[in-house]
N, C-alpha and C positions, 0 to 999 in steps of 0.2 A: 504494500500500500504506500502510495506517495502522498505526503502531507503538504498542503500549501501554506498552512498557518497554525500557530499555537497561540492560544489566548488564555490569560489568567484573569479572573474577575473577582475582585474584592477578597483576595487571598490573605489570610492571616495564619500565623503559626505561633503556638505557645508551648512552653515546656514547663513541667513541674520540677523545681529544684529545692534544695534545702532552704533557700531563702524565700520560697513561695513560687507563685506562677510568674514566669518570665515570658513576655511577649517579644518574639524575635522579628516577626513580620506583621505589618499593620495595614490591612485593607489595600493590598497592592493590585493595580490594574496595568497590564502590559499586553500588547499585541506584537507577535513575532511573525514576520513574513519570510518564507523560504528563499526569497531572492535577495535578502539583505544580511549584513553582519551586525552583531550587537555585542557590546561590552557591558557587564554589570560590575561597577566599581564599588569598593568599600574597604574599610580597614579590616584588619584581622579581627574576627569575632563579630563582625557586623551582620552576619547571616547570609552571606553570598552563597555558601555551599548549600545551606538549607533551601534557599530560593531556587537554585538550579536543579537541586534534587527533586523539588516539587514540580518544576517545569518538565523534567524528564520522567516523571511518574514514579520516581524511586521512593518518595515520601508522600504521605497524605497531608493536605493542609488541615488545620484545625477548623477553619471556616473558608468559604469561597469555593470557586469552581475552576478547574483546569479543563479547557476545551481543545480538542484536536480536530481541526476542520469543522468547527461548530457543533461537535458532539462531546458531551461531558465525559471525561475519562472515567468517572465513577459509574457510568452506565454501561461500560463494557464488562462482559463476563471475565473472570480471571484468565481464562485461556485466550480470549480475544485480546485482552490487554497485554498479556505476555507476548503474543505474536506481533501485535502492533508495535510495541516498544522495541522488540528485537530487530524488526525489519525496517522501522522508520526512523529510529533515533540511534545515532552513534554517540558513544560516551568516551570521553578522554579525561582522566583525572591527573592530579598532581603526582600520585604514585601509581604505577601501571597495574599492580595486582595481577601478576602473571601466575600461571600454574607451573611451578618449578620443574615438575616431572615432564612437561611437554617442551618440545623444541620451539624455537622462534616461529617457524612456519605453522606448526600445530596450534600455537596460541593465537595466531592471526586467523586461522581457519575456524576456531571454536564457535563463534556466534553463528556462522553459516551452517555448521554441522548441526547445531541446536535447531536451526530453522529447517533442517532436513533437506538441504540442497545436495545436488549430485556431487559426490566426493571428488571426482577428477576435475570437474569444473571449479569447485571450491579451491582445490590446490593450485590450479592455473591462476585464478584470481588473486590468491594469496601471494604467489610469486610475483605477479605483476604489480601488486600494491607495494610489496617490499622494495621492488625496483623503483617505484615512483617516489617512495619516501627516502631513498638513498641508502638502503641496507644492502651491502654486497652479498652475492650468492653464497660466499664461504660461511656466512653467519646464519644461513637459513635453518640448518639442522643442528645448531648448538642450543644450549639452554640460555634463556635471556639473562640470567644473572652474570654472565661473563661480559656483557656489553656495558658500555659507559652509560651515564644517565641520559645523555642526549640521544644515544642510539636506542635505548629502551623506550624513550618517549616516541621515537619514530615508529618502532614496532607497535606500540600501543595505538598510534594513529592509524596504522595500516589495519589493525584489528577493528578499530571503530568504523572503518569504511567498508569492511568486507561485504556487508549487506546492502551497500549503496543507499545509505539513509537519506531522508529528506532534510534532516537537521543534524548537525554535529554540535553537541553540547559539551563544552570543555570547562572543567572546574579547576581553576588555577594551574593550567598545564605547564606553565613556566616557573611556578613557585619554587621548585627545587633545583633550578638550573642557573648557571651563571649568565651574565648579560649577553655575551656573544652567542651562546647556545640558544638562549631564549629568543633572540632575534631570528635566528635560523628557523626555529620551530614555528614562530608566528608567520614568517614569510612563507613557509611550507604550507601552513594551514590555509592561508589566503589563496595560494596557487591551487591547492587541491579542492577547495570549496568551489572555485570556478570550474575546475575540470569536471567535478561530479555534480555541479548545479544544485548545491544544497545551502540551506541557511546555516549560519554559524552564530552560536550564543556562547560567549566566553566570560567567565567570572575572573576578575583580576584586581590586584591592588597596584598594578604597574601602569602608569600613565602612558608609557611608550607603547604598550600593547593596545591600550584603549584607543590611542590616536589613530590606529590603523583600521578601526571599525566604522561602519556607516552611522550607527546610532550608539550613544553612550548614556547609560543610566548610572546614577549615584544612589547607593543604599546607605542611608544614615538614620539611625534611631528607628529602624524598622520601616522607614518610608522611602519610596523610590521617587526620584525626580530625574527628568531628562536634561542633560547638558545642552 
């Protein structure tokens, strides 16, 4: 399924802590179009990760609605929701979370295998994606832990793209990288998002990353404003 838009309406999120109820997000409304790139900026602890996890369907909001192409995500059955998210949303995190027992290529293939795609076609796509993100053939059959941080993030990006998603959602993808490697990853994200015709939603505290996006939002005290 190809998505044209994601919309969050009046979304709030609260957590119960030892100090009482803490409101992280307060009535947020944002529309995301698959033809554009977006940055969600905010300081550490501002709730950026919580927000992008809600947008990606990984967390439920305490209140409000997440819509994918005008259909509320909560109205999908669990199986429909899992299929939709696996096929339509690519996820890239600060830490790659690989399965150590699998090779680089097998880690990239995994979301497509879960989607029950034909194995030989998946392997071909994985190899092509690894080439596209700049991972040499000699690394395809090794375990990801031997790679550098920048290389691991490139592998994670290839994995996020294996099902040709409508949106790539990246949560602080450069937060664990040095400035030079961060720039290379952002440049690569922008090239590939055009190649694969997908929307890009990226959370970051880095103004240099945000400056490369079409639309920039600031998350402060649980409220989003557009720059």
